[in-house]
N, CA, C and O of each residue as an XYZ file, in Angstrom:
372
protein
N     -26.864     50.262    309.170
C     -28.038     51.117    309.141
C     -29.182     50.390    308.457
O     -28.947     49.509    307.629
N     -30.378     50.735    308.780
C     -31.537     50.058    308.200
C     -31.836     50.591    306.810
O     -31.245     51.575    306.366
N     -32.754     49.934    306.136
C     -33.139     50.315    304.783
C     -33.705     51.726    304.717
O     -33.494     52.431    303.730
N     -34.430     52.151    305.766
C     -35.049     53.469    305.706
C     -34.055     54.581    305.994
O     -34.422     55.755    305.955
N     -32.825     54.246    306.277
C     -31.800     55.260    306.465
C     -31.230     55.620    305.104
O     -30.830     54.749    304.331
N     -31.201     56.907    304.825
C     -30.817     57.371    303.498
C     -29.363     57.051    303.165
O     -29.040     56.790    302.007
N     -28.500     57.066    304.145
C     -27.081     56.860    303.909
C     -26.729     55.402    304.176
O     -26.817     54.923    305.307
N     -26.331     54.707    303.117
C     -26.038     53.281    303.252
C     -24.638     53.068    303.809
O     -23.823     53.990    303.846
N     -24.376     51.861    304.235
C     -23.070     51.519    304.785
C     -21.993     51.690    303.727
O     -20.865     52.052    304.059
N     -22.308     51.442    302.467
C     -21.334     51.609    301.393
C     -20.846     53.052    301.313
O     -19.724     53.305    300.872
N     -21.672     53.989    301.732
C     -21.306     55.399    301.659
C     -20.539     55.859    302.903
O     -20.095     57.006    302.957
N     -20.379     54.996    303.892
C     -19.802     55.422    305.165
C     -18.284     55.481    305.148
O     -17.688     55.964    306.111
N     -17.639     55.011    304.092
C     -16.177     55.023    304.048
C     -15.621     56.421    304.260
O     -14.557     56.586    304.856
N     -16.325     57.410    303.784
C     -15.821     58.770    303.868
C     -16.273     59.495    305.136
O     -15.911     60.652    305.348
N     -17.047     58.836    305.964
C     -17.576     59.474    307.171
C     -16.747     59.095    308.396
O     -16.198     57.996    308.473
N     -16.663     60.020    309.352
C     -15.973     59.684    310.601
C     -16.654     58.496    311.294
O     -17.873     58.333    311.232
N     -15.850     57.693    311.939
C     -16.359     56.491    312.607
C     -17.469     56.823    313.604
O     -18.456     56.096    313.712
N     -17.297     57.924    314.328
C     -18.290     58.308    315.335
C     -19.653     58.593    314.699
O     -20.697     58.268    315.265
N     -19.622     59.202    313.520
C     -20.877     59.511    312.843
C     -21.545     58.238    312.328
O     -22.769     58.114    312.359
N     -20.743     57.310    311.861
C     -21.288     56.016    311.419
C     -21.948     55.314    312.604
O     -23.047     54.772    312.485
N     -21.261     55.333    313.748
C     -21.831     54.706    314.937
C     -23.135     55.389    315.346
O     -24.093     54.719    315.733
N     -23.171     56.701    315.263
C     -24.398     57.434    315.582
C     -25.520     57.014    314.640
O     -26.652     56.805    315.077
N     -25.217     56.890    313.362
C     -26.222     56.451    312.400
C     -26.741     55.062    312.704
O     -27.932     54.788    312.559
N     -25.837     54.183    313.128
C     -26.262     52.824    313.482
C     -27.165     52.832    314.711
O     -28.139     52.082    314.787
N     -26.830     53.685    315.664
C     -27.683     53.787    316.860
C     -29.039     54.411    316.527
O     -30.072     54.004    317.058
N     -29.014     55.390    315.651
C     -30.280     55.995    315.236
C     -31.171     54.966    314.548
O     -32.387     54.956    314.737
N     -30.556     54.108    313.755
C     -31.314     53.098    313.023
C     -31.991     52.103    313.961
O     -32.939     51.426    313.564
N     -31.520     52.010    315.182
C     -32.107     51.087    316.157
C     -33.279     51.716    316.908
O     -33.987     51.031    317.647
N     -33.478     52.999    316.720
C     -34.576     53.681    317.404
C     -35.915     53.283    316.805
O     -35.973     52.821    315.666
N     -36.985     53.457    317.560
C     -38.317     53.234    316.993
C     -38.539     54.164    315.788
O     -37.956     55.245    315.705
N     -39.379     53.727    314.876
C     -39.592     54.449    313.610
C     -39.967     55.914    313.831
O     -39.480     56.788    313.114
N     -40.810     56.190    314.799
C     -41.239     57.579    315.043
C     -40.044     58.453    315.435
O     -39.886     59.558    314.916
N     -39.207     57.960    316.346
C     -38.039     58.725    316.768
C     -37.031     58.874    315.628
O     -36.418     59.927    315.455
N     -36.876     57.808    314.864
C     -35.951     57.850    313.736
C     -36.403     58.894    312.718
O     -35.585     59.655    312.201
N     -37.704     58.930    312.431
C     -38.236     59.926    311.482
C     -37.954     61.337    311.961
O     -37.702     62.231    311.152
N     -37.993     61.540    313.243
C     -37.781     62.872    313.809
C     -36.304     63.285    313.732
O     -35.998     64.451    313.482
N     -35.398     62.337    313.947
C     -33.975     62.652    313.993
C     -33.253     62.496    312.655
O     -32.198     63.093    312.440
N     -33.820     61.702    311.768
C     -33.146     61.392    310.508
C     -32.812     62.642    309.673
O     -31.698     62.732    309.157
N     -33.730     63.606    309.521
C     -33.386     64.785    308.712
C     -32.169     65.544    309.248
O     -31.331     65.998    308.468
N     -32.068     65.682    310.560
C     -30.911     66.371    311.146
C     -29.630     65.571    310.889
O     -28.594     66.140    310.547
N     -29.709     64.270    311.052
C     -28.563     63.408    310.792
C     -28.141     63.514    309.325
O     -26.951     63.620    309.029
N     -29.099     63.486    308.418
C     -28.798     63.597    306.988
C     -28.125     64.929    306.659
O     -27.211     64.979    305.836
N     -28.576     66.007    307.303
C     -27.960     67.326    307.066
C     -26.504     67.330    307.532
O     -25.633     67.881    306.858
N     -26.245     66.714    308.681
C     -24.876     66.645    309.189
C     -24.003     65.836    308.237
O     -22.886     66.245    307.918
N     -24.503     64.698    307.784
C     -23.744     63.852    306.853
C     -23.475     64.616    305.555
O     -22.352     64.604    305.051
N     -24.491     65.273    305.017
C     -24.302     66.047    303.781
C     -23.285     67.165    303.977
O     -22.472     67.435    303.093
N     -23.333     67.805    305.124
C     -22.388     68.883    305.427
C     -20.953     68.359    305.499
O     -20.031     68.984    304.976
N     -20.777     67.227    306.138
C     -19.434     66.641    306.240
C     -18.924     66.256    304.862
O     -17.759     66.499    304.548
N     -19.764     65.669    304.046
C     -19.343     65.288    302.687
C     -19.007     66.520    301.854
O     -18.026     66.520    301.111
N     -19.811     67.558    301.974
C     -19.562     68.787    301.229
C     -18.232     69.415    301.664
O     -17.441     69.853    300.829
N     -18.000     69.451    302.967
C     -16.738     70.003    303.471
C     -15.545     69.180    303.003
O     -14.495     69.727    302.666
N     -15.713     67.869    302.985
C     -14.616     67.012    302.528
C     -14.330     67.248    301.042
O     -13.171     67.284    300.630
N     -15.395     67.408    300.234
C     -15.192     67.701    298.810
C     -14.481     69.043    298.639
O     -13.575     69.173    297.815
N     -14.897     70.036    299.420
C     -14.267     71.355    299.332
C     -12.803     71.257    299.742
O     -11.937     71.834    299.085
N     -12.521     70.537    300.813
C     -11.145     70.368    301.260
C     -10.307     69.696    300.180
O      -9.172     70.103    299.933
N     -10.856     68.671    299.534
C     -10.127     68.000    298.457
C      -9.859     68.953    297.300
O      -8.771     68.937    296.723
N     -10.839     69.781    296.955
C     -10.644     70.759    295.882
C      -9.555     71.760    296.252
O      -8.717     72.107    295.420
N      -9.566     72.218    297.488
C      -8.541     73.168    297.941
C      -7.161     72.519    297.916
O      -6.189     73.137    297.482
N      -7.076     71.279    298.380
C      -5.792     70.579    298.365
C      -5.292     70.392    296.933
O      -4.105     70.569    296.661
N      -6.195     70.036    296.021
C      -5.802     69.891    294.612
C      -5.335     71.228    294.042
O      -4.344     71.283    293.314
N      -6.045     72.299    294.370
C      -5.667     73.623    293.877
C      -4.301     74.038    294.424
O      -3.492     74.619    293.701
N      -4.045     73.743    295.697
C      -2.740     74.071    296.274
C      -1.619     73.266    295.619
O      -0.535     73.792    295.366
N      -1.884     72.006    295.349
C      -0.878     71.180    294.675
C      -0.575     71.736    293.291
O       0.584     71.807    292.883
N      -1.606     72.125    292.581
C      -1.419     72.700    291.243
C      -0.669     74.025    291.338
O       0.203     74.307    290.517
N      -1.006     74.831    292.330
C      -0.323     76.107    292.522
C       1.168     75.896    292.808
O       2.014     76.607    292.268
N       1.480     74.921    293.655
C       2.887     74.622    293.943
C       3.632     74.222    292.670
O       4.752     74.672    292.428
N       3.005     73.382    291.871
C       3.621     72.958    290.622
C       3.808     74.144    289.682
O       4.861     74.290    289.060
N       2.792     74.986    289.579
C       2.890     76.170    288.725
C       4.009     77.095    289.177
O       4.725     77.652    288.344
N       4.169     77.266    290.481
C       5.243     78.113    291.007
C       6.604     77.515    290.664
O       7.532     78.243    290.314
N       6.724     76.195    290.764
C       8.003     75.558    290.396
C       8.331     75.802    288.928
O       9.473     76.107    288.585
N       7.324     75.667    288.058
C       7.547     75.942    286.640
C       7.926     77.395    286.411
O       8.812     77.691    285.610
N       7.255     78.304    287.117
C       7.571     79.726    286.962
C       8.984     80.041    287.460
O       9.696     80.835    286.845
N       9.387     79.425    288.568
C      10.736     79.644    289.082
C      11.776     79.103    288.096
O      12.813     79.730    287.876
N      11.498     77.955    287.512
C      12.401     77.397    286.508
C      12.487     78.328    285.306
O      13.576     78.613    284.806
N      11.338     78.797    284.850
C      11.301     79.701    283.696
C      12.051     80.999    283.998
O      12.785     81.508    283.151
N      11.867     81.528    285.200
C      12.573     82.747    285.593
C      14.084     82.523    285.595
O      14.838     83.362    285.103
N      14.521     81.408    286.140
C      15.955     81.109    286.178
C      16.525     80.973    284.767
O      17.612     81.478    284.484
N      15.800     80.299    283.891
C      16.265     80.146    282.508
C      16.314     81.500    281.799
O      17.241     81.772    281.036
N      15.328     82.333    282.048
C      15.299     83.668    281.439
C      16.494     84.491    281.917
O      17.126     85.190    281.125
N      16.799     84.409    283.199
C      17.963     85.133    283.733
C      19.258     84.627    283.109
O      20.138     85.414    282.759
N      19.366     83.315    282.972
C      20.579     82.754    282.359
C      20.708     83.206    280.909
O      21.800     83.551    280.458
N      19.599     83.205    280.182
C      19.634     83.667    278.790
C      20.032     85.142    278.729
O      20.815     85.547    277.870
N      19.487     85.936    279.646
C      19.816     87.362    279.699
C      21.307     87.546    279.962
O      21.974     88.332    279.290
N      21.816     86.818    280.939
C      23.226     86.939    281.281
C      24.117     86.483    280.127
O      25.153     87.090    279.856
N      23.707     85.409    279.451
C      24.477     84.916    278.313
C      24.496     85.949    277.195
O      25.533     86.158    276.566
N      23.366     86.597    276.941
C      23.306     87.633    275.912
C      24.140     88.846    276.305
O      24.803     89.437    275.453
N      24.120     89.224    277.573
C      24.948     90.349    278.048
C      26.435     90.042    277.816
O      27.197     90.880    277.334
N      26.818     88.804    278.179
C      28.207     88.417    278.000
C      28.580     88.419    276.521
O      29.687     88.817    276.159
N      27.674     87.981    275.680
C      27.933     87.946    274.232
C      28.055     89.349    273.688
O      28.942     89.621    272.879
N      27.187     90.245    274.113
C      27.228     91.634    273.661
C      28.501     92.324    274.174
O      29.148     93.072    273.441
N      28.843     92.067    275.420
C      30.035     92.681    276.000
C      31.310     92.171    275.345
O      32.317     92.877    275.310
N      31.272     90.952    274.827
C      32.441     90.356    274.194
C      32.656     90.839    272.764
O      33.730     90.625    272.202
N      31.696     91.462    272.186
C      31.816     91.904    270.790
C      32.634     93.128    270.642
O      32.820     93.614    269.527
């Protein structure tokens, strides 16, 4: 992409290949056409990045939730075992 393109090649790692190619083609357009299309392209790129960040946050939250559920299941099992052990101890007295 050219210098006047807001999104540099270094930032394209997170973008779909097709969008990067579109940006490269846009950069080859005459300046007047590029000025007209660049804002729409920038909005699409920003939207994709925002969605990717949201998806990553959701995935992280789901991973944390899974871990929390495992801890809760372990805690529940230990509580049941303690309860059963106490019942057996009380019944044995």
